[in-house]
N, C-alpha and C positions, 0 to 999 in steps of 0.2 A: 182863332180870334177870341179876345177876352170879352166877357160880358160887361156892358156899360155900367152896371151897378157896382162893379168891382173897381171903379175908377177912383183915383185919389180925390179926396175931398168928401167922399160919401161916408156914411156911418153904417156899421154892421153891428148886429146884436148876436152874441154867442152865449148860449147857456152851457153850464158845465165847464166854464172857462178857466177855472183855477188850476186844472191839472189835465194830464193825459191828452186825448184827442182834442178836447176843447181848447186847451192852451196852445196846441200846435196850430189850430185854426186861427186863433188870435194872432199868433206870430206871423202866419202867412198873410193874413189880411192887413196887418200893420205894415208888413214889408211892401205892400202895394200902395201904402199911403192912406189907408182908410183909418178913420177914428173908430175904435172898437169899444162898445158897451159890453163889459165882462159881467156876466150874471152867474153867481154861484152861492152856495150856502155857507161853507166853512170860512169864517172871517180870517183865520190864521193862514189858511192856504191861499186865500185871495191876496192877502198882504204880501206873502212870499212870492206869488206869481207876478204881481205888479212890480215888485222890486227887481225882477229879472228883465224888465222891459223899460229901461231908462230912455227918455227922449221920445217915447211913443205916445200918441194921443189916445188916452184911455178914459173910460168912464166906468170904474169898478162899482158894482152894486151887489151887496150881500143880501140875498133873499133865497128862500126855499120855494121853488116853483112847484114842488110836489104837493103843497097844502091846498 
């Protein structure tokens, strides 16, 4: 059974979202119909990641959460 928070129409926040495991999580959540707030620091990597997700509801935010 799927968790109700993972239903289409909800919003998920993913840190480290521009690459690696974070980007894989973004893809999985977007495939379930969620809007995904992508949080990561490198602006170039964020732009490249967003470009690979056409038609997906995203909110990319470039910020360093380590500060």
